Residue, then its C-alpha position, 0 to 999 in steps of 0.5 A: m762476569e757480572v750479570a745485568r739486572n732486568g725485570l719482566i713486565e706484562i701489560k693488561l687492561g685490568g680485571e682479576k682474570l686478565i691479571e691472572e693471565g699476565v702472571k701466568s705469562l710471566n712465569s712462563l717466560v721466567s722458565k724460559i730464561d737462561v738465568e746463568k746468562m741473564g740472571e733472575p729477574a729483579f721483578k715481575m710486574v703486570l702493568t694495568a690500565v686501571g686501578n687506584y694503587a699498586y700492590r705486591r701479590k703473595d707470589g711477589v708479582l707486582v700489579v701496578p696501574v699505569g696511573c701510578l707511574k706518573p712523575 
């Protein structure tokens, strides 16, 4: 059986403290997922309200300002 790909997104207003809280929340959620049924998330992302650029943290979590999602 093929498992669908999925991603996890936590929305925070911004600031390092809130981003860290978002990462902690995402990691907690991952530990509750049945990866046999759902598969591993393709990505984990903290979507922020402010910022000029997106980046990938050393732990692999993406931090993306909402302004970077413009078409």
